[in-house]
C-alpha positions in Angstrom: 35.4 16.8 43.6 37.0 18.1 40.4 34.4 20.5 38.1 35.5 18.5 35.3 34.0 15.0 37.5 30.5 17.1 38.4 30.3 17.9 34.8 30.2 14.7 34.1 28.2 13.6 36.7 25.5 16.5 35.7 26.0 14.8 31.8 25.6 11.4 33.4 22.6 12.3 35.3 20.8 14.5 32.6 21.2 11.2 30.3 19.6 8.9 32.6 16.6 11.5 32.9 16.2 11.9 29.4 16.0 8.1 28.7 15.7 6.5 30.8 18.4 4.8 33.3 18.6 0.8 31.1 18.1 2.6 27.7 20.9 5.2 28.9 23.2 2.3 29.5 22.9 0.9 25.8 23.5 3.7 25.2 26.3 4.7 26.7 27.8 0.8 26.4 27.1 1.3 22.7 29.5 4.1 22.4 32.2 2.5 24.5 32.0 -0.7 22.0 32.7 2.0 19.2 35.7 3.3 20.8 37.5 -0.3 20.4 35.7 -1.2 16.7 33.7 0.1 14.7 32.7 -3.5 14.2 31.0 -3.4 18.0 27.8 -2.4 18.7 25.1 -2.9 20.7 22.0 -1.3 19.5 18.5 -0.4 20.9 15.6 -0.1 18.7 11.6 -0.1 19.4 9.2 -1.4 17.0 6.8 1.1 15.8 3.9 0.5 14.2 1.6 3.2 13.4 -2.0 3.8 12.1 -2.6 5.5 8.2 -5.3 8.1 8.8 -7.4 9.7 5.5 -8.2 12.6 7.1 -5.6 15.7 5.9 -3.0 16.9 8.4 -3.1 20.6 6.8 -5.5 22.8 5.5 -5.1 22.4 1.6 -4.2 26.4 1.8 -1.5 25.5 3.6 0.1 22.1 1.5 -0.4 23.7 -1.7 2.8 25.7 -1.4 5.0 21.8 -1.8 4.6 19.1 -4.0 5.3 15.4 -3.7 5.9 12.8 -6.2 7.3 9.2 -5.6 11.4 9.6 -6.5 12.5 6.1 -8.6 15.5 4.9 -10.3 17.3 6.8 -12.5 16.1 10.5 -10.7 18.7 13.4 -10.3 17.6 14.3 -6.6 18.6 10.9 -5.5 22.4 12.8 -5.3 21.2 15.0 -3.0 20.2 12.3 -0.8 22.4 12.1 2.0 23.3 9.3 1.8 25.7 6.3 0.2 24.9 5.5 -3.1 25.2 1.8 -2.5 22.5 2.0 0.0 19.5 3.6 -2.3 20.4 0.8 -4.9 19.8 -1.8 -1.7 16.5 0.0 -1.3 15.6 0.2 -4.7 17.1 -4.1 -4.4 14.1 -4.8 -2.6 11.7 -3.1 -4.1 10.9 0.3 -1.9 9.3 3.1 -2.8 10.7 7.1 -2.0 8.1 9.5 -1.6 9.3 12.9 -1.8 8.7 17.1 -0.7 9.6 19.8 -3.4 9.1 22.8 -2.5 9.5 25.3 -5.8 11.1 22.1 -8.1 13.7 21.8 -4.8 13.8 18.2 -3.3 13.4 19.5 0.8 12.4 15.7 2.1 11.9 12.0 1.7 10.4 9.5 3.3 11.4 5.3 2.0 9.2 2.9 2.1 8.2 -1.1 2.0 6.0 -3.5 1.7 4.5 -7.0 2.8 8.8 -6.7 4.4 12.0 -5.2 4.9 15.7 -5.8 5.7 16.9 -4.2 8.2 20.1 -2.5 7.2 21.3 -1.5 11.1 20.7 -5.4 12.2 20.4 -9.0 10.1 17.4 -9.3 10.8 13.8 -9.6 8.5 10.4 -7.8 9.2 7.4 -9.4 8.6 4.7 -8.0 8.1 1.2 -7.8 8.9 -1.2 -8.2 8.1 -0.1 -8.5 4.6 -0.7 -6.2 1.8 -2.3 -3.7 4.2 1.1 -2.9 5.4 4.1 -1.2 5.3 7.2 -0.4 6.7 8.8 3.3 6.3 11.9 4.5 7.1 14.6 6.8 6.8 12.0 10.0 6.7 14.5 12.8 6.8 14.4 16.9 6.4 16.7 18.3 4.8 18.4 21.2 8.0 17.4 24.5 6.1 14.1 23.5 6.0 12.9 21.9 9.9 11.4 24.7 11.4 8.9 24.6 9.4 5.9 23.1 7.8 8.7 20.5 6.0 7.4 17.5 8.5 3.8 17.5 8.5 3.6 18.3 4.6 5.0 14.7 4.3 3.7 12.9 6.5 0.3 14.8 5.4 0.4 13.6 1.6 2.3 9.5 2.5 -0.7 9.7 4.6 -3.1 9.7 1.2 -0.4 7.5 -1.2 -0.5 4.7 1.8 -4.6 4.8 2.2 -5.3 4.8 -1.6 -2.8 2.0 -1.7 -5.4 0.5 0.6 -2.4 0.6 3.4 -4.3 0.7 7.3 -0.7 1.2 9.0 2.6 1.9 8.5 5.7 0.2 11.1 8.5 1.8 11.9 12.2 1.0 13.6 12.7 3.9 16.5 16.6 4.3 18.1 15.8 4.5 21.5 17.9 7.3 22.3 16.2 9.6 19.6 14.1 11.5 21.5 13.4 13.7 19.8 11.5 11.2 16.9 9.8 9.8 19.3 8.7 13.1 20.4 7.1 13.6 16.5 5.2 11.5 16.3 3.7 11.3 19.1 0.4 12.9 18.1 0.1 10.5 14.7 -0.9 7.1 17.5 2.6 5.9 17.3 2.2 2.6 19.6 5.2 0.2 20.8 4.6 -2.9 19.2 8.2 -4.1 20.4 11.7 -4.1 21.8 14.9 -5.1 20.2 18.9 -5.8 21.1 21.4 -6.1 18.8 24.9 -7.0 19.8 27.5 -7.0 16.7 31.4 -8.2 16.7 32.0 -8.5 13.5 30.4 -11.2 11.1 28.8 -12.1 14.3 25.6 -10.7 15.4 23.2 -12.0 18.5 19.7 -10.3 19.2 17.1 -10.4 21.6 13.8 -8.9 21.3 10.0 -8.7 23.2 8.5 -10.7 20.6 8.5 -14.2 18.1 11.8 -15.7 17.5 12.8 -14.1 21.0 16.6 -14.6 20.5 18.4 -15.5 17.4 22.5 -15.3 16.1 23.8 -14.9 12.6 26.9 -15.0 11.3 25.7 -14.0 7.4 23.7 -12.3 5.6 21.5 -16.1 4.3 21.0 -16.5 7.9 19.3 -13.3 8.4 16.6 -13.2 11.5 12.9 -13.2 10.7 10.6 -11.1 12.7 6.5 -10.8 12.5 5.0 -7.4 13.9 1.7 -7.6 13.6 -0.7 -4.8 14.7 -2.1 -5.4 18.5 -1.2 -2.5 19.6 -3.7 0.0 18.4 -6.4 -2.4 18.8 
């Protein structure tokens, strides 16, 4: 066996050890499909739910070095986000809220929320959140690289809990790419629980969905045909 082949086998063993066999296979298939065409994808998502706590994650002495505020349409700090403006406008059009974390007036992190429902941006589906008026969908939590070794991540979640608790929110749902082990580990101590799994095959305009919750199977050819997935918080009980 050649040296290069040994390296490949070692990398595959490490991949399957970290992701598990099924997620590892899906991850490799997705990478292979993208090499053929960017219009071909095989996505594997875990749908998660997390309770909103009213207990602080940071003592006041540590929290006071940060500032927090809602970032609204037209805010200059939107230009600093590593996202196309078309995506940001799309989020505001579905009435999303962006909560920003600042240090000495510099934006160092943010998180987005949608209330009651969320239109997935990687697949053609919409998540319906239950119970209504007590649930949000959080996504695109981002800490700028130069601040990832400090308290920014915990500080942002600390403020997000306060922000949502004051509005009567009891749980937040989110979508996790199953190969993103780092994100899973970062949220584990916040009480994350898996609600369902969803798998999407995308081929140009066609999308096929398999999920472990209703409706279990669906397909779509256009925006108006988004598949509806209801999320409920029984996993927290």
